[in-house]
N, C-alpha and C positions, 0 to 999 in steps of 0.2 A: 735762353732758349731751351725747348727740353727735346730731348733724345731716348729711342727705345732701345732698351739693348738687351739680346736674348745670349743665353746663358747657354753650352753644349756640352754634353760628356759629362766628365769625374767634377766637371766646375759645375756644370749645372746641382749635380748634389750636393755639393759643400757648400752652395749660395741656399739652396731650400726651393729654390723658386727658377723658374724656365724661361722667366722676364721679369723688368725694371723700366722701370723710366724714370730720368736723370735729369733737372734743369740744370743750368749751366751758363756763363755770361757768356753775349758773345762774346770768339774769337777765343774763345777755348779748346785749347789742343786733346789730343787722347789722356797723355797724362792727367789732366785735369778730369779725364773724364771716370780716368783707374781711381784715382787717389776719391773719387765720391765714392765709387764702388765698394772700396775698398773701407770705409765708413761705413756703410750700409754692411756689406759681408764681409766681416776679417778675416774670416777662411781663405780666402781665395789670398792673400795678398803675400801669403808664405809659395803660393805661385806666381809669383811676379815673372822671373826669370824666363819661363817656359809658356806663357802665354800670349796667342796670336789674338790682333783684333784685326776684323772686317768694318770697312766703312760701304754701305751698300753689297757690290759684289768683290769687291778689291781688298788687299790686305794692306794695312797702312800700321807708318812706323807711331812711335810713342810724340813724335814732335807735330803728326798730323795735324794741322785745323779743322775742328770741326765745322760741319754747312750744316744747316735747316735742312732737314730732310733726310742727312743719314741715319739709316736702319742697321746697329751696330753689333756687331755678333762678338762674345768674346766666347773663346776656344783654348781647348790645349794645343799642344803640337799633332801634327796629323802621324796617326801611327800606320805604318805598312802591318801585315801579315803574312 
């Protein structure tokens, strides 16, 4: 399955791109997606503990099983001002 991934805020700057596509096996979870992302963009791994993941309009945890058509957002924690 192919997933479209968008990066936001400083994570976009660290990745050096706004978005990427990731190919994963059926039944893959967010954890599998993140390992693929970290292999492509190693600078993101140091932010692993704080990364938020969205699938569509919902925040999901790392055990979430990805579904065909899920558009993934990877973002830093929400910050107030």
